[in-house]
BASE-203943 format. One record per residue: x, y, z of N, C-alpha, C in turn; chain. Coordinates in Angstrom, 3 decimals, decimal comma. Example, Ala and Ser with C-alpha at 12.3 -4.5 7.8 and 13.67 -1.06 7.14 Angstrom:
<rec><n_px>13,190</n_px><n_py>-5,690</n_py><n_pz>7,800</n_pz><ca_px>12,300</ca_px><ca_py>-4,500</ca_py><ca_pz>7,800</ca_pz><c_px>13,200</c_px><c_py>-3,300</c_py><c_pz>7,800</c_pz><unit>A</unit></rec>
<rec><n_px>12,850</n_px><n_py>-2,250</n_py><n_pz>7,080</n_pz><ca_px>13,670</ca_px><ca_py>-1,060</ca_py><ca_pz>7,140</ca_pz><c_px>12,900</c_px><c_py>0,030</c_py><c_pz>7,870</c_pz><unit>A</unit></rec>
END
This chain:
<rec><n_px>184,200</n_px><n_py>56,757</n_py><n_pz>61,238</n_pz><ca_px>185,622</ca_px><ca_py>57,197</ca_py><ca_pz>61,373</ca_pz><c_px>186,128</c_px><c_py>57,120</c_py><c_pz>59,747</c_pz><unit>A</unit></rec>
<rec><n_px>185,505</n_px><n_py>56,162</n_py><n_pz>59,060</n_pz><ca_px>186,029</ca_px><ca_py>56,119</ca_py><ca_pz>57,746</ca_pz><c_px>185,431</c_px><c_py>57,267</c_py><c_pz>56,890</c_pz><unit>A</unit></rec>
<rec><n_px>184,392</n_px><n_py>57,776</n_py><n_pz>56,939</n_pz><ca_px>183,704</ca_px><ca_py>58,777</ca_py><ca_pz>56,593</ca_pz><c_px>184,776</c_px><c_py>60,134</c_py><c_pz>56,789</c_pz><unit>A</unit></rec>
<rec><n_px>185,117</n_px><n_py>60,336</n_py><n_pz>57,946</n_pz><ca_px>185,802</ca_px><ca_py>61,451</ca_py><ca_pz>58,392</ca_pz><c_px>187,324</c_px><c_py>61,390</c_py><c_pz>57,662</c_pz><unit>A</unit></rec>
<rec><n_px>187,836</n_px><n_py>60,253</n_py><n_pz>57,525</n_pz><ca_px>189,229</ca_px><ca_py>59,837</ca_py><ca_pz>57,009</ca_pz><c_px>189,020</c_px><c_py>60,107</c_py><c_pz>55,444</c_pz><unit>A</unit></rec>
<rec><n_px>187,834</n_px><n_py>59,842</n_py><n_pz>54,883</n_pz><ca_px>188,175</ca_px><ca_py>59,857</ca_py><ca_pz>53,273</ca_pz><c_px>187,198</c_px><c_py>60,890</c_py><c_pz>52,962</c_pz><unit>A</unit></rec>
<rec><n_px>187,025</n_px><n_py>62,006</n_py><n_pz>53,790</n_pz><ca_px>186,165</ca_px><ca_py>63,115</ca_py><ca_pz>53,172</ca_pz><c_px>186,921</c_px><c_py>63,765</c_py><c_pz>51,957</c_pz><unit>A</unit></rec>
<rec><n_px>185,924</n_px><n_py>64,004</n_py><n_pz>50,969</n_pz><ca_px>186,498</ca_px><ca_py>64,873</ca_py><ca_pz>49,981</ca_pz><c_px>186,539</c_px><c_py>66,084</c_py><c_pz>50,026</c_pz><unit>A</unit></rec>
<rec><n_px>185,320</n_px><n_py>66,672</n_py><n_pz>50,582</n_pz><ca_px>184,765</ca_px><ca_py>67,960</ca_py><ca_pz>50,757</ca_pz><c_px>185,113</c_px><c_py>68,778</c_py><c_pz>52,069</c_pz><unit>A</unit></rec>
<rec><n_px>185,559</n_px><n_py>69,807</n_py><n_pz>52,274</n_pz><ca_px>185,915</ca_px><ca_py>70,359</ca_py><ca_pz>53,512</ca_pz><c_px>186,667</c_px><c_py>69,311</c_py><c_pz>54,475</c_pz><unit>A</unit></rec>
<rec><n_px>187,872</n_px><n_py>68,986</n_py><n_pz>53,966</n_pz><ca_px>188,705</ca_px><ca_py>68,031</ca_py><ca_pz>54,593</ca_pz><c_px>189,760</c_px><c_py>69,028</c_py><c_pz>55,434</c_pz><unit>A</unit></rec>
<rec><n_px>189,938</n_px><n_py>68,674</n_py><n_pz>56,525</n_pz><ca_px>190,836</ca_px><ca_py>69,367</ca_py><ca_pz>57,626</ca_pz><c_px>192,106</c_px><c_py>69,525</c_py><c_pz>56,979</c_pz><unit>A</unit></rec>
<rec><n_px>192,624</n_px><n_py>68,379</n_py><n_pz>56,291</n_pz><ca_px>194,061</ca_px><ca_py>68,445</ca_py><ca_pz>55,796</ca_pz><c_px>194,136</c_px><c_py>69,272</c_py><c_pz>54,631</c_pz><unit>A</unit></rec>
<rec><n_px>193,177</n_px><n_py>69,722</n_py><n_pz>54,081</n_pz><ca_px>193,119</ca_px><ca_py>70,866</ca_py><ca_pz>52,901</ca_pz><c_px>192,880</c_px><c_py>72,319</c_py><c_pz>53,406</c_pz><unit>A</unit></rec>
<rec><n_px>192,420</n_px><n_py>72,328</n_py><n_pz>54,526</n_pz><ca_px>192,018</ca_px><ca_py>73,752</ca_py><ca_pz>54,904</ca_pz><c_px>193,257</c_px><c_py>74,645</c_py><c_pz>55,169</c_pz><unit>A</unit></rec>
<rec><n_px>193,219</n_px><n_py>75,903</n_py><n_pz>54,657</n_pz><ca_px>194,258</ca_px><ca_py>76,795</ca_py><ca_pz>54,999</ca_pz><c_px>194,741</c_px><c_py>76,954</c_py><c_pz>56,421</c_pz><unit>A</unit></rec>
<rec><n_px>193,679</n_px><n_py>77,020</n_py><n_pz>57,251</n_pz><ca_px>193,929</ca_px><ca_py>77,187</ca_py><ca_pz>58,666</ca_pz><c_px>194,979</c_px><c_py>76,062</c_py><c_pz>59,101</c_pz><unit>A</unit></rec>
<rec><n_px>194,547</n_px><n_py>75,013</n_py><n_pz>58,631</n_pz><ca_px>195,291</ca_px><ca_py>73,767</ca_py><ca_pz>59,245</ca_pz><c_px>196,719</c_px><c_py>73,832</c_py><c_pz>58,707</c_pz><unit>A</unit></rec>
<rec><n_px>196,713</n_px><n_py>74,017</n_py><n_pz>57,340</n_pz><ca_px>198,178</ca_px><ca_py>74,043</ca_py><ca_pz>56,640</ca_pz><c_px>198,889</c_px><c_py>75,306</c_py><c_pz>57,458</c_pz><unit>A</unit></rec>
<rec><n_px>198,412</n_px><n_py>76,417</n_py><n_pz>57,724</n_pz><ca_px>199,125</ca_px><ca_py>77,360</ca_py><ca_pz>58,482</ca_pz><c_px>199,589</c_px><c_py>76,800</c_py><c_pz>59,801</c_pz><unit>A</unit></rec>
<rec><n_px>198,845</n_px><n_py>76,241</n_py><n_pz>60,574</n_pz><ca_px>199,146</ca_px><ca_py>75,611</ca_py><ca_pz>61,917</ca_pz><c_px>200,171</c_px><c_py>74,698</c_py><c_pz>61,939</c_pz><unit>A</unit></rec>
<rec><n_px>200,397</n_px><n_py>73,974</n_py><n_pz>60,770</n_pz><ca_px>201,426</ca_px><ca_py>72,827</ca_py><ca_pz>60,695</ca_pz><c_px>202,743</c_px><c_py>73,411</c_py><c_pz>60,069</c_pz><unit>A</unit></rec>
<rec><n_px>202,535</n_px><n_py>74,410</n_py><n_pz>59,541</n_pz><ca_px>203,897</ca_px><ca_py>74,931</ca_py><ca_pz>58,615</ca_pz><c_px>204,919</c_px><c_py>75,105</c_py><c_pz>59,462</c_pz><unit>A</unit></rec>
<rec><n_px>204,825</n_px><n_py>75,574</n_py><n_pz>60,751</n_pz><ca_px>206,079</ca_px><ca_py>75,492</ca_py><ca_pz>61,687</ca_pz><c_px>206,947</c_px><c_py>74,139</c_py><c_pz>61,860</c_pz><unit>A</unit></rec>
<rec><n_px>206,020</n_px><n_py>73,120</n_py><n_pz>61,828</n_pz><ca_px>206,747</ca_px><ca_py>71,712</ca_py><ca_pz>62,005</ca_pz><c_px>207,383</c_px><c_py>71,470</c_py><c_pz>60,784</c_pz><unit>A</unit></rec>
<rec><n_px>208,898</n_px><n_py>71,599</n_py><n_pz>60,556</n_pz><ca_px>209,453</ca_px><ca_py>71,278</ca_py><ca_pz>59,361</ca_pz><c_px>209,991</c_px><c_py>69,934</c_py><c_pz>59,549</c_pz><unit>A</unit></rec>
<rec><n_px>210,383</n_px><n_py>69,395</n_py><n_pz>60,694</n_pz><ca_px>210,986</ca_px><ca_py>68,182</ca_py><ca_pz>60,794</ca_pz><c_px>209,866</c_px><c_py>67,040</c_py><c_pz>60,745</c_pz><unit>A</unit></rec>
<rec><n_px>210,375</n_px><n_py>65,741</n_py><n_pz>60,325</n_pz><ca_px>209,530</ca_px><ca_py>64,596</ca_py><ca_pz>60,452</ca_pz><c_px>209,258</c_px><c_py>64,311</c_py><c_pz>61,799</c_pz><unit>A</unit></rec>
<rec><n_px>207,668</n_px><n_py>64,245</n_py><n_pz>61,879</n_pz><ca_px>207,083</ca_px><ca_py>63,968</ca_py><ca_pz>63,183</ca_pz><c_px>206,165</c_px><c_py>62,657</c_py><c_pz>63,413</c_pz><unit>A</unit></rec>
<rec><n_px>205,603</n_px><n_py>62,568</n_py><n_pz>64,479</n_pz><ca_px>204,707</ca_px><ca_py>61,419</ca_py><ca_pz>64,889</ca_pz><c_px>203,233</c_px><c_py>61,870</c_py><c_pz>64,627</c_pz><unit>A</unit></rec>
<rec><n_px>202,864</n_px><n_py>63,281</n_py><n_pz>63,951</n_pz><ca_px>201,652</ca_px><ca_py>63,458</ca_py><ca_pz>63,873</ca_pz><c_px>201,313</c_px><c_py>64,897</c_py><c_pz>64,730</c_pz><unit>A</unit></rec>
<rec><n_px>200,048</n_px><n_py>65,414</n_py><n_pz>64,635</n_pz><ca_px>199,770</ca_px><ca_py>66,511</ca_py><ca_pz>65,230</ca_pz><c_px>198,520</c_px><c_py>66,310</c_py><c_pz>66,012</c_pz><unit>A</unit></rec>
<rec><n_px>198,388</n_px><n_py>67,330</n_py><n_pz>67,026</n_pz><ca_px>197,341</ca_px><ca_py>67,501</ca_py><ca_pz>67,777</ca_pz><c_px>196,927</c_px><c_py>69,008</c_py><c_pz>67,338</c_pz><unit>A</unit></rec>
<rec><n_px>195,776</n_px><n_py>69,263</n_py><n_pz>66,762</n_pz><ca_px>195,315</ca_px><ca_py>70,435</ca_py><ca_pz>66,378</ca_pz><c_px>194,080</c_px><c_py>70,952</c_py><c_pz>67,100</c_pz><unit>A</unit></rec>
<rec><n_px>194,107</n_px><n_py>72,057</n_py><n_pz>67,590</n_pz><ca_px>192,904</ca_px><ca_py>72,628</ca_py><ca_pz>68,260</ca_pz><c_px>192,629</c_px><c_py>74,004</c_py><c_pz>67,644</c_pz><unit>A</unit></rec>
<rec><n_px>191,398</n_px><n_py>74,105</n_py><n_pz>66,922</n_pz><ca_px>190,943</ca_px><ca_py>75,519</ca_py><ca_pz>66,513</ca_pz><c_px>190,202</c_px><c_py>75,784</c_py><c_pz>67,553</c_pz><unit>A</unit></rec>
<rec><n_px>190,600</n_px><n_py>76,949</n_py><n_pz>68,263</n_pz><ca_px>189,973</ca_px><ca_py>77,411</ca_py><ca_pz>69,480</ca_pz><c_px>188,505</c_px><c_py>77,762</c_py><c_pz>69,247</c_pz><unit>A</unit></rec>
<rec><n_px>188,467</n_px><n_py>78,722</n_py><n_pz>68,147</n_pz><ca_px>186,993</ca_px><ca_py>79,224</ca_py><ca_pz>68,216</ca_pz><c_px>185,894</c_px><c_py>78,081</c_py><c_pz>67,932</c_pz><unit>A</unit></rec>
<rec><n_px>186,249</n_px><n_py>76,941</n_py><n_pz>67,329</n_pz><ca_px>185,202</ca_px><ca_py>75,798</ca_py><ca_pz>67,142</ca_pz><c_px>185,382</c_px><c_py>74,905</c_py><c_pz>68,295</c_pz><unit>A</unit></rec>
<rec><n_px>186,422</n_px><n_py>74,801</n_py><n_pz>68,963</n_pz><ca_px>186,442</ca_px><ca_py>73,720</ca_py><ca_pz>70,018</ca_pz><c_px>185,982</c_px><c_py>74,256</c_py><c_pz>71,359</c_pz><unit>A</unit></rec>
<rec><n_px>186,240</n_px><n_py>75,760</n_py><n_pz>71,464</n_pz><ca_px>185,837</ca_px><ca_py>76,152</ca_py><ca_pz>72,897</ca_pz><c_px>184,537</c_px><c_py>75,869</c_py><c_pz>73,554</c_pz><unit>A</unit></rec>
<rec><n_px>183,300</n_px><n_py>75,938</n_py><n_pz>72,868</n_pz><ca_px>182,136</ca_px><ca_py>75,580</ca_py><ca_pz>73,600</ca_pz><c_px>182,146</c_px><c_py>74,201</c_py><c_pz>73,807</c_pz><unit>A</unit></rec>
<rec><n_px>182,501</n_px><n_py>73,154</n_py><n_pz>73,219</n_pz><ca_px>182,702</ca_px><ca_py>71,968</ca_py><ca_pz>73,546</ca_pz><c_px>183,684</c_px><c_py>71,770</c_py><c_pz>74,895</c_pz><unit>A</unit></rec>
<rec><n_px>184,560</n_px><n_py>72,349</n_py><n_pz>74,599</n_pz><ca_px>185,585</ca_px><ca_py>72,016</ca_py><ca_pz>75,757</ca_pz><c_px>185,043</c_px><c_py>72,748</c_py><c_pz>77,014</c_pz><unit>A</unit></rec>
<rec><n_px>184,594</n_px><n_py>73,625</n_py><n_pz>76,991</n_pz><ca_px>183,933</ca_px><ca_py>74,256</ca_py><ca_pz>77,953</ca_pz><c_px>182,682</c_px><c_py>73,497</c_py><c_pz>78,775</c_pz><unit>A</unit></rec>
<rec><n_px>181,951</n_px><n_py>72,785</n_py><n_pz>78,060</n_pz><ca_px>180,969</ca_px><ca_py>71,919</ca_py><ca_pz>78,520</ca_pz><c_px>181,740</c_px><c_py>70,732</c_py><c_pz>79,276</c_pz><unit>A</unit></rec>
<rec><n_px>182,689</n_px><n_py>70,400</n_py><n_pz>78,644</n_pz><ca_px>183,158</ca_px><ca_py>69,082</ca_py><ca_pz>79,137</ca_pz><c_px>184,290</c_px><c_py>69,164</c_py><c_pz>80,249</c_pz><unit>A</unit></rec>
<rec><n_px>184,728</n_px><n_py>70,287</n_py><n_pz>80,334</n_pz><ca_px>185,709</ca_px><ca_py>70,803</ca_py><ca_pz>81,360</ca_pz><c_px>185,450</c_px><c_py>72,090</c_py><c_pz>81,824</c_pz><unit>A</unit></rec>
<rec><n_px>184,598</n_px><n_py>72,347</n_py><n_pz>82,912</n_pz><ca_px>184,139</ca_px><ca_py>73,439</ca_py><ca_pz>83,525</ca_pz><c_px>185,121</c_px><c_py>74,472</c_py><c_pz>83,958</c_pz><unit>A</unit></rec>
<rec><n_px>186,162</n_px><n_py>73,491</n_py><n_pz>84,409</n_pz><ca_px>187,169</ca_px><ca_py>74,394</ca_py><ca_pz>85,186</ca_pz><c_px>187,962</c_px><c_py>75,410</c_py><c_pz>84,077</c_pz><unit>A</unit></rec>
<rec><n_px>187,841</n_px><n_py>75,052</n_py><n_pz>82,933</n_pz><ca_px>188,439</ca_px><ca_py>75,869</ca_py><ca_pz>81,643</ca_pz><c_px>187,992</c_px><c_py>77,222</c_py><c_pz>81,882</c_pz><unit>A</unit></rec>
<rec><n_px>186,802</n_px><n_py>77,464</n_py><n_pz>82,098</n_pz><ca_px>186,383</ca_px><ca_py>78,966</ca_py><ca_pz>82,366</ca_pz><c_px>187,274</c_px><c_py>79,657</c_py><c_pz>83,327</c_pz><unit>A</unit></rec>
<rec><n_px>187,595</n_px><n_py>79,288</n_py><n_pz>84,283</n_pz><ca_px>188,595</ca_px><ca_py>79,627</ca_py><ca_pz>85,535</ca_pz><c_px>189,892</c_px><c_py>79,967</c_py><c_pz>84,889</c_pz><unit>A</unit></rec>
<rec><n_px>190,270</n_px><n_py>79,107</n_py><n_pz>84,060</n_pz><ca_px>191,608</ca_px><ca_py>78,993</ca_py><ca_pz>83,388</ca_pz><c_px>191,588</c_px><c_py>80,065</c_py><c_pz>82,355</c_pz><unit>A</unit></rec>
<rec><n_px>190,524</n_px><n_py>80,269</n_py><n_pz>81,667</n_pz><ca_px>190,479</ca_px><ca_py>81,295</ca_py><ca_pz>80,542</ca_pz><c_px>190,430</c_px><c_py>82,939</c_py><c_pz>81,394</c_pz><unit>A</unit></rec>
<rec><n_px>189,729</n_px><n_py>82,941</n_py><n_pz>82,260</n_pz><ca_px>189,916</ca_px><ca_py>84,314</ca_py><ca_pz>83,382</ca_pz><c_px>191,249</c_px><c_py>84,388</c_py><c_pz>83,517</c_pz><unit>A</unit></rec>
<rec><n_px>191,917</n_px><n_py>83,765</n_py><n_pz>84,042</n_pz><ca_px>193,368</ca_px><ca_py>83,896</ca_py><ca_pz>84,531</ca_pz><c_px>194,178</c_px><c_py>84,033</c_py><c_pz>83,374</c_pz><unit>A</unit></rec>
<rec><n_px>194,048</n_px><n_py>83,337</n_py><n_pz>82,297</n_pz><ca_px>194,803</ca_px><ca_py>83,700</ca_py><ca_pz>81,000</ca_pz><c_px>194,131</c_px><c_py>84,524</c_py><c_pz>79,888</c_pz><unit>A</unit></rec>
<rec><n_px>193,082</n_px><n_py>85,517</n_py><n_pz>80,488</n_pz><ca_px>192,420</ca_px><ca_py>86,219</ca_py><ca_pz>79,501</ca_pz><c_px>193,403</c_px><c_py>86,832</c_py><c_pz>78,169</c_pz><unit>A</unit></rec>
<rec><n_px>194,290</n_px><n_py>87,588</n_py><n_pz>78,542</n_pz><ca_px>195,180</ca_px><ca_py>87,965</ca_py><ca_pz>77,472</ca_pz><c_px>195,639</c_px><c_py>87,046</c_py><c_pz>76,244</c_pz><unit>A</unit></rec>
<rec><n_px>195,836</n_px><n_py>85,818</n_py><n_pz>76,742</n_pz><ca_px>196,104</ca_px><ca_py>84,828</ca_py><ca_pz>75,974</ca_pz><c_px>194,868</c_px><c_py>84,130</c_py><c_pz>75,231</c_pz><unit>A</unit></rec>
<rec><n_px>193,791</n_px><n_py>83,741</n_py><n_pz>75,974</n_pz><ca_px>192,670</ca_px><ca_py>83,221</ca_py><ca_pz>75,429</ca_pz><c_px>191,714</c_px><c_py>84,153</c_py><c_pz>74,615</c_pz><unit>A</unit></rec>
<rec><n_px>192,007</n_px><n_py>85,532</n_py><n_pz>74,655</n_pz><ca_px>191,122</ca_px><ca_py>86,502</ca_py><ca_pz>73,985</ca_pz><c_px>191,703</c_px><c_py>86,362</c_py><c_pz>72,553</c_pz><unit>A</unit></rec>
<rec><n_px>192,977</n_px><n_py>86,080</n_py><n_pz>72,393</n_pz><ca_px>193,645</ca_px><ca_py>86,256</ca_py><ca_pz>71,128</ca_pz><c_px>193,918</c_px><c_py>85,041</c_py><c_pz>70,258</c_pz><unit>A</unit></rec>
<rec><n_px>193,738</n_px><n_py>83,671</n_py><n_pz>71,088</n_pz><ca_px>193,837</ca_px><ca_py>82,436</ca_py><ca_pz>70,576</ca_pz><c_px>193,205</c_px><c_py>81,975</c_py><c_pz>69,513</c_pz><unit>A</unit></rec>
<rec><n_px>193,830</n_px><n_py>81,663</n_py><n_pz>68,496</n_pz><ca_px>193,245</ca_px><ca_py>81,237</ca_py><ca_pz>67,006</ca_pz><c_px>193,376</c_px><c_py>79,997</c_py><c_pz>66,944</c_pz><unit>A</unit></rec>
<rec><n_px>194,583</n_px><n_py>79,259</n_py><n_pz>67,397</n_pz><ca_px>194,571</ca_px><ca_py>77,671</ca_py><ca_pz>67,389</ca_pz><c_px>195,976</c_px><c_py>77,280</c_py><c_pz>68,093</c_pz><unit>A</unit></rec>
<rec><n_px>195,917</n_px><n_py>75,993</n_py><n_pz>68,322</n_pz><ca_px>196,928</ca_px><ca_py>75,590</ca_py><ca_pz>69,315</ca_pz><c_px>197,367</c_px><c_py>74,078</c_py><c_pz>68,490</c_pz><unit>A</unit></rec>
<rec><n_px>198,473</n_px><n_py>73,956</n_py><n_pz>68,071</n_pz><ca_px>199,064</ca_px><ca_py>72,926</ca_py><ca_pz>67,574</ca_pz><c_px>200,384</c_px><c_py>72,076</c_py><c_pz>68,201</c_pz><unit>A</unit></rec>
<rec><n_px>200,208</n_px><n_py>70,785</n_py><n_pz>68,268</n_pz><ca_px>201,404</ca_px><ca_py>70,259</ca_py><ca_pz>69,105</ca_pz><c_px>201,843</c_px><c_py>69,247</c_py><c_pz>68,294</c_pz><unit>A</unit></rec>
<rec><n_px>203,098</n_px><n_py>68,772</n_py><n_pz>68,232</n_pz><ca_px>203,516</ca_px><ca_py>67,545</ca_py><ca_pz>67,771</ca_pz><c_px>204,591</c_px><c_py>66,980</c_py><c_pz>68,410</c_pz><unit>A</unit></rec>
<rec><n_px>204,738</n_px><n_py>65,597</n_py><n_pz>68,350</n_pz><ca_px>205,822</ca_px><ca_py>64,855</ca_py><ca_pz>68,887</ca_pz><c_px>206,869</c_px><c_py>64,432</c_py><c_pz>67,686</c_pz><unit>A</unit></rec>
<rec><n_px>208,038</n_px><n_py>64,418</n_py><n_pz>68,289</n_pz><ca_px>209,096</ca_px><ca_py>64,082</ca_py><ca_pz>67,654</ca_pz><c_px>209,871</c_px><c_py>62,622</c_py><c_pz>67,979</c_pz><unit>A</unit></rec>
<rec><n_px>209,106</n_px><n_py>62,061</n_py><n_pz>68,926</n_pz><ca_px>209,628</ca_px><ca_py>60,739</ca_py><ca_pz>69,406</ca_pz><c_px>210,396</c_px><c_py>61,011</c_py><c_pz>70,829</c_pz><unit>A</unit></rec>
<rec><n_px>211,041</n_px><n_py>59,924</n_py><n_pz>71,255</n_pz><ca_px>211,996</ca_px><ca_py>60,102</ca_py><ca_pz>72,517</ca_pz><c_px>213,467</c_px><c_py>59,634</c_py><c_pz>72,117</c_pz><unit>A</unit></rec>
<rec><n_px>214,193</n_px><n_py>60,288</n_py><n_pz>72,811</n_pz><ca_px>215,739</ca_px><ca_py>60,100</ca_py><ca_pz>72,569</ca_pz><c_px>216,222</c_px><c_py>60,077</c_py><c_pz>73,850</c_pz><unit>A</unit></rec>
<rec><n_px>216,882</n_px><n_py>58,922</n_py><n_pz>74,301</n_pz><ca_px>217,573</ca_px><ca_py>58,683</ca_py><ca_pz>75,650</ca_pz><c_px>216,536</c_px><c_py>58,694</c_py><c_pz>76,648</c_pz><unit>A</unit></rec>
<rec><n_px>215,397</n_px><n_py>58,281</n_py><n_pz>76,397</n_pz><ca_px>214,089</ca_px><ca_py>58,183</ca_py><ca_pz>77,447</ca_pz><c_px>213,685</c_px><c_py>59,699</c_py><c_pz>77,644</c_pz><unit>A</unit></rec>
<rec><n_px>213,774</n_px><n_py>60,481</n_py><n_pz>76,829</n_pz><ca_px>213,232</ca_px><ca_py>61,998</ca_py><ca_pz>76,924</ca_pz><c_px>212,417</c_px><c_py>62,290</c_py><c_pz>75,501</c_pz><unit>A</unit></rec>
<rec><n_px>211,033</n_px><n_py>62,660</n_py><n_pz>75,974</n_pz><ca_px>210,091</ca_px><ca_py>62,685</ca_py><ca_pz>74,807</ca_pz><c_px>210,319</c_px><c_py>64,271</c_py><c_pz>74,245</c_pz><unit>A</unit></rec>
<rec><n_px>210,347</n_px><n_py>64,153</n_py><n_pz>73,011</n_pz><ca_px>210,565</ca_px><ca_py>65,650</ca_py><ca_pz>72,338</ca_pz><c_px>209,341</c_px><c_py>65,894</c_py><c_pz>71,433</c_pz><unit>A</unit></rec>
<rec><n_px>209,205</n_px><n_py>67,176</n_py><n_pz>71,643</n_pz><ca_px>207,884</ca_px><ca_py>67,734</ca_py><ca_pz>70,900</ca_pz><c_px>208,093</c_px><c_py>69,101</c_py><c_pz>70,841</c_pz><unit>A</unit></rec>
<rec><n_px>206,926</n_px><n_py>69,776</n_py><n_pz>69,932</n_pz><ca_px>207,028</ca_px><ca_py>71,246</ca_py><ca_pz>70,031</ca_pz><c_px>205,389</c_px><c_py>71,610</c_py><c_pz>69,706</c_pz><unit>A</unit></rec>
<rec><n_px>205,271</n_px><n_py>72,929</n_py><n_pz>70,395</n_pz><ca_px>203,919</ca_px><ca_py>73,537</ca_py><ca_pz>70,402</ca_pz><c_px>203,892</c_px><c_py>74,784</c_py><c_pz>69,526</c_pz><unit>A</unit></rec>
<rec><n_px>203,052</n_px><n_py>75,128</n_py><n_pz>68,637</n_pz><ca_px>202,687</ca_px><ca_py>76,161</ca_py><ca_pz>68,138</ca_pz><c_px>201,342</c_px><c_py>76,905</c_py><c_pz>68,432</c_pz><unit>A</unit></rec>
<rec><n_px>201,619</n_px><n_py>78,067</n_py><n_pz>68,938</n_pz><ca_px>200,320</ca_px><ca_py>78,847</ca_py><ca_pz>69,277</ca_pz><c_px>200,070</c_px><c_py>79,889</c_py><c_pz>68,300</c_pz><unit>A</unit></rec>
<rec><n_px>198,898</n_px><n_py>79,987</n_py><n_pz>67,730</n_pz><ca_px>198,789</ca_px><ca_py>81,042</ca_py><ca_pz>66,553</ca_pz><c_px>197,663</c_px><c_py>82,020</c_py><c_pz>67,349</c_pz><unit>A</unit></rec>
<rec><n_px>198,097</n_px><n_py>83,332</n_py><n_pz>67,433</n_pz><ca_px>197,143</ca_px><ca_py>84,445</ca_py><ca_pz>67,858</ca_pz><c_px>196,810</c_px><c_py>85,283</c_py><c_pz>66,556</c_pz><unit>A</unit></rec>
<rec><n_px>195,589</n_px><n_py>85,865</n_py><n_pz>67,012</n_pz><ca_px>195,102</ca_px><ca_py>86,951</ca_py><ca_pz>66,059</ca_pz><c_px>194,925</c_px><c_py>88,275</c_py><c_pz>66,494</c_pz><unit>A</unit></rec>
END
């Protein structure tokens, strides 16, 4: 974990794709959940076989999905607030 957090080369935080994915989140938040679909897809399909069925159902979306980013803005009056940004190509 320390090596990943202190990486100098190929840092996710410095990548253009990640910076573009978090750009829409302008207000202060509790962090990001970032999913680069092309890199994560094979791993997720092995871990979650039902994902293939979901992909078939949502083929127009998944065939163009580049990344998915979510962020939480905390809770207010017991309601959790957040945002999701879907980048298509």
